[in-house]
N, C-alpha and C positions, 0 to 999 in steps of 0.2 A: 383822922386816921386815913387820909387819902393817899398816903405814901404806900407804894407796893411793898410787900414783904421782901426782905433781903434773902431769906432762906426759909424753907419749909421742910416738910418731910414728916414721917411718922413720929419722930422723937420730939417735934416742936411742941406738941401738946404737953409733954412731960418736962419741958424746959421751964422750971419754976421761976428762974431768974428772969427769963424773957417774958413770961406771962405776967409776972409782977410788974415789970417795967412798963408793959403796955397798959396795965390797969392804972398805974400811977400817972402815966402820961395823960390818959383820958381824964383822970380826976383833976389834974392840974389845969387842963384845958376846959374843965367844966362840961365835958361831953359824956353822955351816957354810952356805955359800951355793952352791946348785946352779945350773947353767946355766938351768934352768927358773925358779927363784926370781929370778935376776937379770933374765931377760927379762921376767918378770911385773912386777918393780919398775920396769922401763923402759917398761911399758905395752904389752908384746907377749905373745902366747901362744907356747908352745914349738913350734918346728918345727926340723928338722935344718938347713935352710939358714940360719935366723936364728942357731942355735947356732954354726954354722961362722963366720958373719959376726962374731959376738961374740968 
């Protein structure tokens, strides 16, 4: 997941198709994906409220 996010914003957390695609890509690559890493891929920094929203 070294590729920078192509877009982010408040709605990125709620973009189920995008979150699902990121999770599937990580699984295909055999990579663990943390909440922090997923939030970063969505264009956000890690915060507990965002983690809970995710």
